[in-house]
C-alpha positions in Angstrom: -51.1 -5.1 -20.4 -48.4 -3.3 -22.3 -48.5 -0.5 -19.7 -47.9 -3.1 -16.9 -44.9 -4.6 -18.8 -43.4 -1.1 -19.2 -43.9 -0.3 -15.5 -42.2 -3.6 -14.5 -39.3 -2.9 -16.9 -38.9 0.6 -15.5 -38.9 -0.7 -11.9 -36.4 -3.4 -12.8 -34.1 -0.9 -14.5 -34.3 1.4 -11.5 -33.5 -1.5 -9.2 -30.5 -2.6 -11.3 -29.2 1.0 -11.6 -29.4 1.6 -7.8 -27.5 -1.6 -7.2 -24.7 -0.5 -9.5 -24.6 2.9 -7.8 -24.1 1.3 -4.4 -21.5 -1.1 -5.8 -19.6 1.8 -7.5 -19.5 3.7 -4.2 -17.8 0.7 -2.6 -15.3 0.2 -5.4 -15.3 -2.3 -8.3 -17.3 -5.5 -8.0 -15.4 -8.5 -7.0 -13.7 -10.2 -10.0 -13.9 -7.1 -12.3 -10.2 -6.1 -11.9 -8.2 -6.2 -15.1 -5.2 -7.7 -13.3 -5.9 -10.9 -11.5 -3.8 -11.1 -8.3 -2.7 -14.4 -6.9 -5.1 -16.1 -4.5 -5.0 -14.5 -1.0 -5.4 -16.1 2.4 -8.8 -15.5 4.0 -9.2 -12.1 5.8 -6.8 -10.2 3.5 -7.6 -7.5 1.1 -6.0 -6.1 -2.1 -3.5 -3.2 -2.1 -3.2 -0.6 -4.8 -0.1 -2.4 -6.3 -1.6 -5.8 -5.9 0.0 -6.5 -2.6 -1.9 -7.6 0.4 -2.4 -6.3 3.9 -4.1 -7.6 7.0 -7.8 -6.5 7.1 -7.6 -5.7 10.8 -6.7 -2.0 10.4 -7.7 0.2 13.2 -9.1 3.7 12.8 -6.3 5.9 11.6 -4.3 5.4 14.7 -2.4 2.3 14.1 -2.7 -1.3 13.1 -3.3 -4.7 14.6 -1.0 -7.1 12.9 -1.3 -9.9 15.3 1.5 -8.8 17.7 1.3 -9.9 21.3 0.3 -7.4 23.9 3.2 -5.0 24.7 5.2 -5.9 21.6 6.2 -2.9 19.5 4.4 -2.9 16.2 5.5 0.5 14.9 7.8 1.1 12.0 11.6 0.4 12.4 14.5 1.4 10.1 14.9 -1.1 7.3 11.3 -2.2 7.3 8.9 -1.8 4.3 5.5 -0.4 5.3 2.4 0.6 3.5 1.8 4.2 4.4 -0.2 7.3 3.4 2.8 9.3 2.0 2.3 13.0 1.2 3.4 14.3 -2.2 6.6 16.3 -2.1 5.7 18.7 -4.9 2.2 19.7 -4.0 -0.9 18.9 -2.0 -2.3 15.4 -1.6 -1.0 12.0 -0.6 -0.9 8.4 -1.8 -1.0 5.0 0.0 2.2 3.3 -1.2 5.0 1.0 0.0 8.0 2.8 1.5 11.2 1.9 3.4 11.6 3.4 6.9 14.9 5.3 7.1 14.7 6.8 10.5 12.1 7.0 13.2 11.3 10.0 15.5 8.7 10.7 18.1 5.4 10.9 16.2 6.6 9.5 12.9 9.4 8.4 10.5 11.4 9.4 7.5 10.8 7.1 4.6 12.0 6.5 1.1 9.3 5.8 -1.5 9.0 2.6 -3.5 7.6 2.6 -7.0 6.6 -0.2 -9.3 7.5 1.8 -12.3 10.7 1.0 -14.1 13.4 3.5 -13.0 16.4 1.5 -14.1 17.6 4.4 -16.3 17.9 6.7 -13.2 20.9 6.8 -10.8 18.7 8.1 -8.0 16.7 4.8 -7.9 17.8 1.2 -7.1 16.0 -2.0 -8.1 14.8 -4.0 -5.1 13.3 -7.5 -4.9 9.6 -7.3 -4.5 8.3 -10.8 -4.1 9.8 -11.1 -0.6 7.2 -8.6 0.7 4.6 -8.6 -2.1 4.0 -12.2 -3.2 1.7 -11.2 -6.0 4.3 -9.0 -7.7 5.3 -10.0 -11.2 8.4 -7.7 -11.3 10.8 -5.9 -9.0 10.2 -2.4 -7.7 12.5 0.6 -7.5 13.5 2.5 -4.3 13.8 6.3 -4.6 17.1 7.2 -3.0 16.5 11.0 -3.0 15.5 13.0 0.1 13.4 11.2 2.6 9.7 12.1 3.2 8.4 12.7 6.8 5.4 10.6 7.5 3.3 10.8 10.8 2.9 7.6 12.8 -0.9 7.6 12.1 -0.2 7.3 8.4 1.5 3.9 8.7 -0.9 1.2 7.7 0.7 -2.2 7.7 4.2 -3.7 7.8 5.0 -5.5 4.5 8.4 -6.9 5.2 12.1 -6.0 5.4 14.3 -4.4 2.8 16.9 -6.7 1.2 20.0 -6.5 3.5 22.4 -5.6 0.6 20.2 -2.7 -0.5 19.7 -1.6 3.2 23.5 -1.3 3.7 23.7 0.7 0.5 20.9 3.0 1.7 22.6 3.4 5.1 25.9 4.5 3.5 24.1 6.9 1.2 22.1 8.5 4.0 24.9 8.2 6.7 23.0 6.1 9.2 24.1 3.1 11.2 22.6 -0.2 9.7 22.1 -1.7 13.2 
């Protein structure tokens, strides 16, 4: 009888462990995040910073954000997008919010947005975040240094539009027409 109990316990332990392994490969279990974001509308998933994006992402070639057929859905200057932005100082990349500065055939130049406090730096400007990330609990900072080139396929989802006052400041700094 004791042997049967041990066998059942081993089988149960193996079953629980394999379930955790599958769960770990898909990310953390629902509800295990340290930070509890605001409730989301159905069909939306979490972003690295707690923001949201539509769950209708297409395969690395674009997005479906509910635009009507024929309507342009790509990035435009002054818009905030989630994009897979390459690191400037080495290999790798990170999905992050960014402001589209200029577009060109095949991509765009962007300015990175960070949630880390950069108020002590003159090359960053504080921007309101809740207008494009409703779950944000503090403002973000726009990196005003050199833009980063991002291919069109790296743009994930449109988050919103940069505050008009900040956009005019960015346009003056980077010598572009605010349109």
